[in-house]
C-alpha positions in Angstrom: -15.9 -45.5 96.3 -12.4 -44.3 97.0 -11.6 -42.9 100.3 -9.9 -39.8 98.8 -12.9 -38.9 96.9 -15.0 -39.4 99.8 -12.8 -37.4 101.5 -13.0 -34.7 99.5 -17.1 -34.5 98.7 -17.3 -34.8 102.2 -15.3 -31.0 102.2 -17.1 -29.9 99.4 -20.4 -30.5 100.9 -19.0 -29.1 104.4 -17.8 -25.8 102.8 -21.1 -25.2 100.6 -23.2 -26.2 104.7 -20.6 -23.9 106.4 -21.8 -20.7 103.4 -25.2 -21.8 103.4 -25.2 -21.1 107.1 -23.4 -18.1 106.8 -25.5 -17.0 103.9 -28.6 -17.4 106.5 -27.4 -15.7 109.1 -26.4 -12.7 107.0 -29.8 -12.7 105.8 -31.7 -13.4 109.3 -29.9 -10.5 110.8 -30.0 -7.7 107.5 -32.1 -5.1 109.2 -35.1 -3.4 107.3 -34.9 -1.0 104.7 -35.9 2.9 105.1 -38.7 3.1 102.6 -39.6 6.6 101.4 -43.0 7.1 99.0 -42.0 7.9 96.1 -45.4 10.0 94.6 -44.9 11.5 90.7 -46.7 11.1 87.5 -45.7 7.8 85.6 -48.2 7.9 83.5 -50.7 10.1 82.2 -49.7 13.9 80.6 -46.6 14.5 83.0 -44.9 11.0 82.9 -42.2 12.0 80.7 -40.9 14.6 84.0 -42.1 12.2 86.4 -39.9 9.4 84.6 -37.1 12.4 84.5 -37.5 12.3 88.8 -37.6 8.7 89.4 -34.2 8.2 87.7 -32.7 11.5 88.9 -34.1 10.5 92.5 -32.6 6.8 92.1 -29.4 7.9 91.5 -29.2 9.9 94.6 -30.8 7.0 96.6 -28.1 4.5 95.0 -25.2 6.3 96.1 -25.9 6.4 99.4 -26.8 2.3 99.7 -23.8 1.9 97.7 -21.9 3.5 101.1 -24.2 1.3 103.0 -27.0 3.5 103.6 -28.3 5.1 106.5 -26.7 3.8 109.7 -26.8 0.3 107.9 -29.8 0.9 106.7 -30.4 0.6 102.9 -33.0 3.3 101.4 -35.9 1.7 99.5 -38.3 3.8 96.9 -41.9 2.5 96.9 -43.7 4.0 94.1 -47.1 5.6 93.9 -48.2 6.8 90.5 -50.4 9.8 90.6 -51.5 9.6 86.8 -51.0 13.4 86.4 -54.2 13.5 88.3 -55.3 15.0 91.6 -57.6 12.5 91.9 -55.1 9.8 91.7 -53.0 11.8 93.9 -55.1 12.0 96.9 -56.2 8.5 96.7 -52.6 7.4 97.1 -51.8 10.1 99.6 -53.8 7.5 101.8 -52.1 4.7 100.6 -49.1 6.2 101.8 -49.8 7.3 105.1 -51.4 3.3 105.5 -47.7 1.8 104.1 -44.9 2.2 106.3 -43.1 5.0 104.7 -41.7 7.7 106.5 -41.2 10.5 104.2 -43.0 11.2 101.0 -40.9 12.6 97.5 -42.7 14.3 95.4 -45.1 15.5 93.2 -44.2 16.7 90.3 -47.5 18.6 89.3 -48.6 21.5 91.7 -52.2 20.4 91.2 -51.1 16.8 92.7 -48.9 18.1 95.5 -52.2 19.9 96.8 -54.5 17.2 96.7 -52.5 15.0 98.1 -51.3 17.6 100.7 -54.0 17.6 103.6 -53.5 13.7 103.7 -49.8 13.8 104.4 -50.6 16.9 107.3 -53.1 14.8 109.1 -50.9 11.6 109.1 -48.1 13.7 109.9 -45.5 12.7 107.2 -43.3 15.3 105.8 -43.1 15.3 102.2 -40.3 17.1 100.4 -40.7 18.5 96.3 -38.2 19.8 93.9 -40.7 21.1 91.6 -44.2 21.7 92.4 -44.3 25.6 92.8 -47.5 26.8 94.1 -47.3 29.4 97.1 -50.4 27.6 99.1 -48.4 24.4 99.3 -45.7 25.0 101.6 -47.3 28.6 103.3 -49.7 26.3 104.5 -48.9 23.0 105.5 -46.3 22.3 108.3 -45.7 18.6 106.4 -44.5 19.8 103.2 -41.0 20.9 102.2 -40.2 22.3 98.9 -36.1 22.6 97.2 -37.3 25.4 95.0 -38.6 28.8 94.9 -42.7 29.1 94.9 -44.4 30.2 92.3 -44.6 34.1 93.4 -41.0 34.0 93.6 -40.2 32.8 90.1 -42.9 35.2 88.8 -41.5 38.0 90.2 -37.9 37.7 88.8 -39.7 37.1 85.7 -41.1 40.9 86.5 -38.2 42.0 87.1 -36.1 40.5 84.0 -38.6 42.2 81.4 -37.7 45.4 83.1 -34.2 45.4 83.6 -32.9 43.2 80.4 -35.7 43.1 77.6 -36.6 46.8 79.0 -40.7 45.8 77.6 -42.7 48.5 78.9 -46.0 46.4 78.3 -47.2 43.2 79.2 -50.1 41.1 78.5 -50.1 38.4 81.6 -51.9 34.7 80.8 -52.9 33.1 83.7 -54.8 30.2 85.0 -57.2 30.7 88.1 -56.1 28.0 90.0 -53.4 28.4 93.0 -50.7 28.4 90.8 -51.7 30.7 88.4 -53.1 33.0 91.0 -49.3 33.0 92.6 -48.0 33.7 89.8 -50.1 36.7 88.8 -49.9 37.8 92.5 -46.3 38.0 92.6 -46.0 39.2 88.7 -48.5 42.1 89.6 -46.6 43.0 92.5 -43.4 43.7 90.7 -44.5 45.1 87.4 -46.3 48.4 87.0 -49.6 48.1 87.0 -50.3 50.8 84.1 -48.1 48.4 81.7 -49.1 45.2 82.6 -53.1 43.7 81.5 -54.2 40.3 83.3 -56.1 37.7 81.5 -57.9 34.8 83.4 -58.2 31.6 82.6 -60.9 29.4 84.1 -59.9 25.8 85.3 -62.6 22.8 85.9 -62.3 19.5 86.2 -58.7 19.4 84.9 -59.8 21.5 81.8 -59.4 25.1 80.8 -62.6 26.8 80.3 -63.5 30.0 78.5 -59.9 29.8 76.6 -60.5 31.2 73.1 -62.5 34.3 74.6 -59.7 35.2 76.8 -57.2 33.9 74.8 -58.5 36.1 71.7 -58.7 39.3 74.2 -55.4 38.6 74.6 -53.5 38.3 71.5 -55.6 41.4 69.8 -54.2 43.5 72.7 -53.5 46.2 70.0 -49.6 47.5 70.1 -46.3 45.3 70.8 -45.4 44.0 74.0 -44.5 40.8 75.8 -46.7 38.0 76.6 -46.3 35.7 79.6 -47.9 32.8 80.6 -48.6 31.7 84.5 -49.9 28.3 84.4 -48.5 24.7 85.7 -47.1 22.4 83.0 -50.6 20.7 82.6 -52.1 23.5 81.1 -49.2 25.9 79.9 -48.8 23.7 76.1 -52.6 24.6 75.4 -52.1 28.0 76.0 -49.2 28.7 73.8 -50.6 26.7 71.1 -53.2 28.8 71.3 -51.6 32.1 71.5 -49.4 31.2 68.4 -52.8 30.3 66.8 -53.8 33.6 67.3 -51.2 34.9 65.4 -48.7 36.2 68.0 -45.3 35.2 67.2 -43.6 37.7 69.0 -42.3 36.8 72.7 -44.0 33.9 75.2 -42.5 33.7 78.1 -43.8 30.9 80.1 -42.7 29.7 84.0 -40.4 27.1 84.7 -42.8 23.8 83.8 -41.9 24.8 80.6 -38.0 25.0 80.6 -37.7 21.6 79.4 -36.1 20.5 76.1 -39.1 17.7 76.2 -41.9 20.3 76.3 -41.4 21.0 72.9 -43.2 17.3 72.4 -46.4 18.7 72.9 -46.2 20.7 69.9 -44.2 17.8 67.8 -47.4 16.3 66.3 -49.3 19.8 65.5 -49.5 20.5 62.1 -48.1 23.5 62.3 -44.8 22.5 63.7 -45.0 19.5 61.2 -44.9 22.5 58.1 -42.8 24.7 60.1 -40.4 24.0 63.0 -39.9 26.0 65.3 -43.7 27.3 64.5 -44.5 27.1 68.8 -40.8 27.6 69.6 -39.6 30.3 68.9 -39.1 33.2 70.2 -41.1 31.7 73.1 -38.7 31.8 76.7 -38.8 30.1 79.9 -37.8 31.1 83.7 -35.9 28.5 85.3 -33.8 27.4 88.5 -31.1 24.9 86.4 -29.7 25.5 83.5 -27.0 22.8 82.3 -25.3 24.4 79.9 -24.4 27.7 82.1 -24.1 24.9 85.4 -21.2 23.9 87.6 -18.6 20.8 88.0 -21.5 19.3 89.7 -24.1 19.5 87.8 -22.2 18.2 85.0 -21.2 15.5 86.4 -24.6 14.5 87.6 -25.8 15.4 84.0 -23.0 12.9 82.5 -24.1 9.9 85.7 -28.0 10.6 84.5 -27.2 10.2 80.3 -25.7 6.7 81.6 -28.6 5.9 83.2 -31.0 7.5 81.5 -30.6 7.6 77.8 -31.6 11.3 77.8 -30.0 14.5 78.9 -32.0 15.8 82.5 -33.8 19.2 82.9 -34.2 21.5 86.1 -36.9 18.8 87.0 -33.9 15.8 87.6 -32.0 18.4 89.0 -34.8 19.4 91.5 -35.7 15.7 92.4 -32.2 15.2 92.8 -31.4 17.7 95.6 -35.0 16.7 96.8 -33.4 13.3 97.5 -29.9 14.6 98.3 -32.2 16.4 101.5 -33.8 13.9 102.1 -30.7 11.6 103.2 -29.3 14.2 105.0 -32.7 14.6 107.0 -32.9 10.7 107.3 -29.2 10.7 109.0 -30.2 13.8 111.0 -33.1 11.8 112.1 -31.5 8.3 112.9 -28.4 9.5 114.6 -28.4 13.2 116.1 -29.0 13.7 119.7 -31.1 16.6 119.0 -33.5 13.8 118.0 -33.2 12.1 121.9 -30.7 9.5 120.4 -33.8 7.0 119.4 -33.6 6.9 115.4 -35.6 5.8 113.5 -37.0 2.3 114.6 -38.9 0.7 111.5 -41.3 -0.8 113.6 -45.0 -0.2 113.3 -45.8 1.6 116.6 -42.9 4.0 116.1 -44.3 4.6 112.4 -45.9 8.4 113.8 -42.8 9.2 115.9 -40.4 8.3 113.2 -42.2 10.7 110.7 -41.5 13.4 112.6 -38.4 12.6 113.6 -38.1 13.1 109.9 -39.6 16.2 109.9 -38.1 17.9 112.6 -34.6 16.9 110.7 -35.4 18.8 107.5 -37.0 21.9 109.3 -33.5 22.2 111.0 -31.9 22.6 107.5 -32.5 25.9 107.7 -28.9 27.9 107.6 -25.9 27.8 105.6 -24.4 25.7 108.9 -26.6 23.2 108.0 -27.3 23.3 104.6 -27.2 20.4 102.0 -24.2 21.0 99.1 -26.5 20.9 96.1 -26.4 20.7 92.5 -26.3 25.0 92.3 -25.2 25.6 96.0 -25.6 25.2 99.1 -29.4 24.3 100.0 -31.5 25.4 103.4 -35.0 26.3 103.8 -36.8 29.3 105.1 -39.3 30.1 107.0 -41.9 28.5 105.1 -39.5 25.8 104.2 -38.3 26.8 101.1 -35.4 27.4 99.2 -34.9 30.5 97.1 -33.3 29.2 94.2 -32.2 31.6 91.8 -34.1 32.1 88.7 -32.7 32.4 85.2 -34.1 32.5 81.9 -33.8 30.8 78.6 -35.0 30.9 75.2 -36.0 27.9 73.0 -33.5 27.6 69.5 -33.4 25.1 66.8 -34.8 22.5 69.5 -32.5 23.0 72.5 -33.3 25.6 75.7 -30.2 27.5 76.3 -29.4 30.5 78.6 -30.8 33.8 77.5 -27.9 36.5 76.6 -28.0 38.6 79.8 -29.4 37.0 83.2 -30.0 38.9 86.4 -27.7 37.8 89.3 -29.3 38.2 93.2 -27.1 40.5 95.2 -27.5 38.2 98.9 -24.3 40.1 100.5 -23.3 43.4 99.7 -19.9 43.9 102.0 -17.2 44.9 100.0 -19.4 46.2 97.1 -19.3 49.7 96.2 -23.4 49.4 95.0 -23.8 53.2 94.1 -20.6 53.3 91.8 -21.4 49.9 90.3 -25.1 51.3 89.7 -23.8 54.2 87.9 -21.7 52.2 86.1 -25.0 50.2 84.9 -23.5 47.1 86.6 -26.3 46.6 89.3 -29.9 47.8 89.2 -32.8 48.4 92.1 -36.2 46.7 92.8 -36.7 48.4 96.2 -35.0 46.3 98.8 -33.5 44.1 95.7 -30.7 44.8 94.0 -29.3 42.5 91.2 -25.9 42.4 88.8 -26.6 42.6 85.3 -24.9 39.5 83.7 -23.7 39.2 80.1 -23.2 35.6 79.2 -21.1 34.4 77.1 -21.6 31.5 74.5 -18.2 29.7 74.3 -16.8 27.0 72.3 -13.4 25.2 72.0 -12.6 23.3 68.6 -9.4 21.4 68.6 -7.4 20.7 65.8 -4.9 18.6 66.8 -3.4 16.9 69.9 0.5 16.6 68.7 1.9 15.2 71.7 1.7 14.1 75.4 4.6 14.2 77.3 4.5 12.2 80.7 7.6 12.8 82.2 7.2 16.3 81.0 3.5 16.9 82.5 2.7 18.3 79.4 0.8 18.3 76.2 0.6 20.3 73.2 -2.6 21.2 71.8 -3.7 23.5 68.8 -7.4 24.7 69.0 -9.9 27.2 67.9 -11.4 29.2 70.6 -14.9 31.8 69.7 -16.8 33.6 72.2 -20.5 35.7 70.7 -21.6 37.4 73.5 -24.3 40.6 73.4 -22.6 44.1 73.5 -19.4 45.3 72.3 -17.3 45.3 75.2 -14.1 44.1 75.3 -14.2 43.2 78.9 -15.6 39.5 78.2 -12.4 38.0 76.1 -9.8 39.6 78.5 -9.3 35.9 79.8 -6.2 34.2 80.1 -5.3 30.0 80.1 -3.6 29.5 83.9 -1.8 26.4 82.6 -0.5 27.8 78.9 3.7 27.2 78.7 3.7 30.1 76.0 2.3 32.8 77.5 2.8 34.7 73.5 0.6 31.9 72.0 -2.8 33.8 72.7 -3.6 37.6 73.1 -6.8 38.1 73.7 -6.6 41.5 72.1 -5.9 39.8 68.8 -8.8 37.9 67.4 -8.5 36.3 64.3 -11.6 36.9 63.1 -14.0 39.4 64.3 -17.5 40.6 63.9 -21.5 40.5 64.9 -22.9 36.9 64.0 -26.9 36.4 64.6 -27.1 39.8 66.7 -24.4 38.9 69.1 -20.6 40.4 69.6 -18.2 37.7 67.8 -14.5 37.0 68.6 -12.5 33.6 67.1 -8.7 33.1 68.5 -6.3 30.5 67.1 -4.2 28.7 70.4 -1.4 26.4 69.9 1.2 25.8 72.0 1.8 23.3 75.4 -0.1 23.4 78.2 0.9 22.0 81.4 -0.9 19.0 82.9 -1.3 16.6 86.1 -1.2 13.3 85.1 -3.2 10.6 87.3 -0.7 7.6 86.6 -1.1 5.2 89.3 -3.5 3.0 86.9 -0.6 3.2 84.3 0.0 1.4 81.4 -4.0 1.2 81.5 -4.8 4.8 83.0 -6.8 6.9 81.4 -6.2 10.1 81.1 -7.5 13.7 81.0 -6.3 17.1 79.4 -7.6 20.1 80.5 -7.6 23.8 78.5 -9.2 26.3 81.2 -9.2 29.8 80.9 -10.7 32.3 83.3 -11.1 36.0 83.6 -9.7 37.4 86.3 -10.9 41.2 85.5 -14.9 40.8 85.7 -16.4 39.3 88.4 -18.8 35.9 87.5 -21.7 37.5 88.8 -20.6 40.7 85.6 -19.5 38.1 83.4 -20.5 34.0 82.3 -19.2 31.6 79.4 -21.8 28.8 78.4 -21.9 26.7 76.2 -22.0 27.0 73.1 -24.3 23.5 72.0 -25.3 25.6 68.6 -21.6 26.2 67.7 -19.9 23.0 68.7 -22.9 21.2 67.7 -22.8 18.8 70.7 -24.7 15.5 71.9 -27.2 15.8 74.2 -25.3 15.5 77.0 -22.8 18.2 76.3 -20.4 16.0 75.1 -18.5 15.3 72.3 -17.2 11.7 70.8 -16.5 12.2 67.2 -13.0 11.6 66.4 -11.9 13.7 63.0 -8.6 12.9 63.0 -7.6 15.3 66.1 -5.8 12.9 67.6 -4.3 10.9 64.8 -1.0 11.8 65.8 -1.5 10.2 69.0 -0.5 6.2 68.5 -0.1 5.3 72.0 -3.8 6.5 73.0 -7.7 6.4 72.2 -9.6 9.1 72.6 -13.0 8.9 74.4 -14.9 11.8 74.4 -14.3 15.9 75.1 -16.7 17.5 77.7 -17.1 21.0 78.6 -18.1 22.3 81.7 -18.2 26.2 83.6 -16.0 26.8 86.8 -15.5 29.4 88.5 -12.3 30.4 90.4 -12.9 31.9 94.2 -11.6 34.4 96.8 -11.9 35.3 100.1 -9.7 37.6 100.3 -10.7 40.9 102.6 -8.5 42.8 100.1 -7.0 44.6 102.7 -10.1 46.5 103.4 -11.5 46.9 107.4 -15.3 46.7 105.9 -14.4 43.2 105.0 -12.7 41.9 108.2 -15.6 40.7 109.3 -17.7 39.9 105.6 -18.5 35.7 104.6 -18.6 37.3 101.1 -16.2 36.0 98.4 -15.3 37.2 95.2 -15.7 34.7 91.8 -14.5 35.2 88.6 -15.9 33.0 86.1 -13.9 30.1 83.7 -14.7 27.6 81.4 -13.2 24.3 80.9 -12.9 21.8 78.2 -11.8 18.3 79.3 -9.7 15.8 76.4 -10.2 12.1 77.9 -8.0 9.7 76.5 -7.1 6.4 77.3 -3.7 4.7 76.5 -3.5 1.4 74.4 -2.0 -0.4 76.7 -2.0 -3.1 74.0 0.1 -1.9 72.4 2.4 -0.4 75.3 3.2 -3.6 76.7 3.9 -5.4 73.1 6.5 -2.7 72.9 8.1 -2.7 76.5 7.1 -5.7 78.2 7.6 -8.3 76.2 10.5 -9.1 77.9 9.0 -9.4 81.2 6.5 -11.7 79.4 8.8 -14.2 78.3 10.6 -14.3 81.4 8.0 -15.2 83.4 7.5 -18.3 81.2 11.2 -18.9 81.4 11.3 -19.1 84.9 7.8 -20.9 85.1 9.0 -24.2 82.9 12.4 -23.8 86.1 9.5 -25.8 88.3 9.4 -28.5 85.7 13.3 -28.9 85.4 14.6 -32.2 86.5 16.2 -32.5 89.8 19.9 -32.8 87.6 19.2 -29.2 86.4 18.9 -28.1 90.5 21.6 -25.4 89.4 19.3 -23.7 87.0 16.4 -23.9 88.7 18.0 -21.5 91.0 20.4 -19.5 88.7 17.7 -18.6 86.2 15.1 -16.7 88.3 18.2 -14.5 89.8 19.3 -13.7 86.3 15.7 -13.1 85.7 14.9 -10.7 88.6 18.5 -9.1 88.0 16.7 -8.8 84.1 13.8 -7.2 84.7 14.9 -4.8 87.2 17.2 -3.3 84.6 13.4 -3.0 83.0 11.9 -2.1 85.5 14.5 1.1 85.6 13.7 1.6 81.8 10.1 2.0 82.1 10.2 3.8 85.1 12.5 6.3 83.5 9.5 7.2 80.8 7.2 8.3 83.6 9.8 10.0 85.9 9.5 10.8 89.9 5.6 10.3 90.2 6.1 10.0 94.3 3.5 6.3 94.5 4.0 2.7 92.7 2.3 2.7 89.7 0.2 -0.9 87.7 3.0 -2.1 86.0 5.7 -1.7 89.2 3.5 -3.7 90.6 3.1 -6.3 88.4 7.0 -6.7 88.3 7.0 -6.9 92.1 5.1 -9.4 91.8 7.0 -11.3 89.2 9.7 -11.0 91.6 8.3 -12.4 94.8 7.6 -15.1 92.0 10.9 -15.8 91.2 12.0 -16.5 94.9 9.3 -18.7 95.4 10.8 -20.6 92.5 14.2 -20.8 94.2 12.9 -21.9 97.3 11.1 -24.1 95.7 14.0 -25.4 94.3 16.1 -25.6 97.4 12.9 -27.6 99.1 13.2 -29.8 96.2 16.6 -30.9 96.9 16.4 -30.9 100.5 13.6 -33.3 100.5 15.3 -35.6 97.6 18.4 -35.4 100.1 16.0 -37.0 102.6 14.8 -39.3 101.4 11.6 -38.3 100.4 11.1 -37.8 96.9 7.4 -38.3 96.7 6.9 -35.1 99.1 9.7 -33.5 97.0 7.3 -34.0 93.7 4.2 -33.0 95.7 6.0 -29.9 96.7 6.9 -29.1 92.8 3.3 -29.3 91.7 2.0 -27.0 94.9 4.4 -24.6 93.4 3.2 -25.0 89.6 -0.2 -24.9 90.7 0.9 -21.3 93.0 2.9 -19.7 90.1 -0.1 -20.1 87.5 -2.6 -19.4 89.7 -1.0 -16.7 90.6 -0.5 -15.1 86.9 -3.9 -16.0 86.2 -4.9 -14.4 88.6 -3.0 -11.6 87.9 -4.2 -11.3 84.5 -8.0 -11.7 85.5 -7.5 -8.4 87.4 -6.6 -6.9 85.0 -9.4 -7.6 82.4 -11.8 -7.0 84.6 -10.5 -3.7 86.0 -9.6 -1.9 82.8 -10.7 -3.9 79.9 -14.0 -4.5 81.0 
């Protein structure tokens, strides 16, 4: 074996040994993960909801782990499937208690949570649910927390909605006689007049509903019109709805939050009535929900996109609750690990400290008890009340054509009345009161923006031209909903809310249609130019009526959107942009917030803010970088090749080895000025400029390589001069190849 080959083999072996030792050291010193039990229905009837919860929880865990975890420790989910069965949940709870897990996320079903709760309490392990709503779960257990309102509060909201919005005098309440159903009945009956309420209870035994036929037949045969409210957990409500429809009830049925999911309709998909008459069970079916994605804000819409990318389906309130619960738990872990309030000991992750670790996490969760310590969730700030619940506002939705959408009118709780003339607002019909609770009556505007054509994008002037339709559908004849403005619209005369091109009534709602064509101001992010992706925002806002009175939601029917609330179908609206490729059109709800005191002395010490509703449509476009580079950067690529060729020139062409790189620098500098003039003065360096700067360095290196070769040749060291040239060739080619690989991996993959 040649000495040179032996030397190289030794070097390679040495490097491999060093890398192996370093990797072993990393593995040896890597801290043990913090383990969280995920206890949920991953099989059985509630498996779809359990799987949805798992995907959302894993998203939250992945986010914190990508940033290094908690004090350098990753968080690991340990799965426990309760099979949608309380008995299995109870058995799993003991396994969780014996495990190294410091906390529990779960369960989905109230029945499973109630079965496992005593075991968690005995083991002193904190549990946090984002969906189980039975009142008894948290009111009698200091170790159970809940990231939503209890079912009695939800039932009260349903009762108040019926009285204020639907104005239904007569209600038949059908509830199960388990903990969930009793809590619902108690909350509903407390808020609805007894003389207008008829209650029917269903016995629950061994997971099955007894006496169903007789009780439901009596409820269905109750004379006169009226609404039927179903107070039952999601493991029972589908069978109750089926039975009521089969008893001839075609009117309005309102179910609890467990039904507020589009996947809930899968309970009816295989029924013969549904196959012969689609919508047999779901038409006129309403449900209460703590989160409605068609009217949710930016944070919820971003979560919906991430969820869709991971799961392939759209999320419901179940996923939102699980995600917020995971965020709360992560925050508690951080507090327990580092905050001096917890004696600075942190989470030890030793078997002898398991009980102490769990107690620290429980105390940390309990400390999230005010706006100051709140965690930012998908719908606002999250913090627990004295019962370890988070009283979220409840919104009413209904099923229509297989979709679950926000109802036309909503109640919005007034928590901070400072600066509001409640008497005047109540006289106008904007506010309604129930005992000590006051609500805004909010009108929902189903809104759509359809792009006709995007004809120009001017990066230098930060503007774009677009032609589009805007429509609004809303209850009532008041025009306040249409009094909106587009702040970025440069030509104010292009839109007049008082002059729609069509007006009338459609499907029981007022309808207004506008066509807008004009230039809009934009803020382009050109850091990645010419491989950039840009967003064209069409945003309007109502600055006359506060968001509590008017809100805009995504008209999923009118826009014929995909499940994730976005449109990706390119229909020729972007054909006038040859340098751009259409990626998608996304809609979301936004609000404009103001904390101004308006000069009123009564507001000087108040924290109240006024919010005005808005609506956004975002067009996502990616520049066709191949076309751009062919038209603008081909001379630069040729210069790169020419300069590289000088590294192979013979020693007789020393002068050319110097002059050609100098000339290339001057030529490329002129080209850089021309390229930069296309984007204007952006105040930062863009990718295409970095490419030119790297080329300048390569030119300088080629010049230095030529000088070095000449010096070595004059010194009689021809062999070293040749090696020096080879090194320069390798560095030059390697640099160019590395740039191509980096650009490809960053922008093409």
